[in-house]
N, C-alpha and C positions, 0 to 999 in steps of 0.2 A: 210973184215968182212964176216963171213959166216951167213947163215940164222939161224943157231942154236943159235948164240949169241944174236939175237933180239927176240927170241921166248918168253922169259919171259915178255918183254915189250909189245908184242902184246896181251898177255893174259889179261893184266890189262885193267880196264875200263878207259875211258878218264877222265881227271881231271875235277871236277865239276866247273861250272861257277856260279858266284853269280847272283841270280835273274833269272836263267834259268828256274826254275820250279815254277809255281805259287802255291798259297795256294789252296788245293783241295776245290772244290765248296761245298762239304758236310760240311766241317769245317766252311766255311763262313755262310752257311745256319743255322747250329746249333748255332753259335754265335748270329745271328740275332734273332732266336727263343727265346733264353735265354734273350736277351735284351728286346724284346717285352714283354715277360712274366714278367720279373722283374719290368719294368715300369708300366705295367698294374696292377700287384699285389699291388705295392706301391700306385698307384692312387686309386685303389678300397678300400684300407684300410685307406685312409685319413679321419680323423674325427671319426674313430671307436676306441673303447678302445683296448689297447694293451693286447692281449691274448697269444702271443707267448713267447718263452723263459722261464724264470723262473717266472711263473705267480702265485707263491704261495702267499696267502694272509698273512697279518701280523697277528700274534697270538692275539686273543682277550684277554683283561684284565680279569682276574678271578674276579668275583664279589662275595663279601661276603654278608652275611645276613644283609639286611638293615632295618629289622623290628625295631631295637633299635635306628634308626635315624642316622646311620652311613652314610658315603659318598658313599658306594657301591664299594669302591676300596679295594682290599685285601692287606693290609699292610704287612702281612706275606709273600705273594708271592713276593712282591717287595723287602723285606728284604732278602729273599733267593736268589733272582737274583742279587741284587746290593751290599749287605752289608756282607753277611755271609762268603765270602772268607776271609775277614780280621777279622771281629768280631766273626766269627764262629757261627754255628747253635745254640750253647748253650749260646751265648752271653758272653762267658768268655774271648774272645779275644785271643791274642797270647802273652804270657809273654815276655816283653822286646821289643815287636814290635807294637802290636795293643792293645789299652786299652779295658777292659771289659765294656760291657753295663749293665750287671746284677748288680743291686744295685749301679750303678755309680752316684756319687753325682752330676756330671755335667748334666746327663740326667734327673735325678729326680727333679732337682731344677726348677727354673722358666722356663717354656716351651720356652720362648724367646731365652734362651741360646741354647737349642737343635735345634731350628729352625735356628738360626744363623750359627751353626756349619754345619748342613746338607746343608743348602741353599748356604752358601758362602765358606765353607771349613775351615780347621784349620791347622795351621802350628806352629812349635816350640814345646818346651816342655810343657807337661801338666801332672799334678799329679792326679792319680785316685787310690783310696784305698791305698794311701801311696806310690805307685810306680810311678816313672816318666817315661813317654813315650815321646820320641822325634821323631816326624815324621811329615808327611803331610797327611791330609785327603783331598781328592779332593772335590771341590764344586759339588753339585748335582742340583743346581738351573737351570742349562741349560739342564740337562738330564731328570729330573722329573718335572711333573707339580706341581703346588702348592697343589692340592688335593692329589697327590701321596706322596708328602713330609709329609703332615698332616697325611695320612694313615699309612705310615711307622713309623712315630714318635709315633703315638697312639699305634701301635703294640708293639714297643720296650719298651714303658713306662708302658706296662701292662704284659710283659713276664718275665720269669725267676725270679719270686719273686718280680718284680717291681710292685708298686701299686701307679701310678701317674695318674693324670687326662689326658683325651684325648686331642689331639691337634686339634683345629678347623682350617679349611682352611682359615678363615678370618684372623687368626693370621699370617699365612704364607704370605698372600696377603699384610697385613699391613707392615710386615717386608720388603717385596720386594719394596713396595712403599716408605718406609723410607730410606732404604739402597741401593736399586738397586743391581747392580753387583759390589760390593765393593772389592772383593778379600778376601783371607783367613784371618780369625781372629787369634789372639794369645790368650793364656789363660789370659794374663794381660789385653788385650783389652776387653775381655768378662767380666772380673771382674770389670773393670772400668765402663763399659757401663751398666751392668745388676746386679752388686753386686756379692759377693762371693757365690758359690754354697753351 
C-alpha cells in the first residue's frame, strides 16, 4: 500500500468517544443560576396574590337603577348574554326551533311556571301561540344566582308588549327549597303542578 492510499484516512478526525468531553462549566453555572433564581422567586411569592399570567378581573355585573326597589341586577344584560341566542333579542324566538317569549302564555301565567322552566329546564313538546316546539331548554339554576333568575324573568315579563308582574327573588328561593335540582320539566308536569297557563 502506498502512502497516497491512506491520505484520506489521515485527514479525518479521530472517532469521538462517549464521555470524553465534559459539559462546559459555563453551562453548568448557567443552569445553577436559573435553578437558584426559580426557587428564590417561587419562595418570595408564597402567600402573595397571583398577579402573573392572565390577571384580568371578572367583568362586573351591570347594575340597573334601584330607586324603584329592584334587586340592582340588570335582567336585560343577563337576557342578552344567556337567552337571546335562542329566543332572539326581539323575544320572537325562532319558528320551529325556539318558542317566542313575547306574549307567551307560559311566561305570563303564574310566575312559578317561568321560575320552574328557567331554574330546572324544559324538555319535550310545548305549545306556544298554537305552534308546537319540541326541544330542550337547559337549566340555568346552576349558572345563574336566584337573584339573577328573578331579574331576567322580571325583564322578559315586562318586555315586547308583555305586562306581567315582576318576579321576586324569594319566589326563586322558595322554588329551589321545594324542588332542589330536580331536572327538566315537561309541559304536562308543569300543567299538573301549577295549572294550565
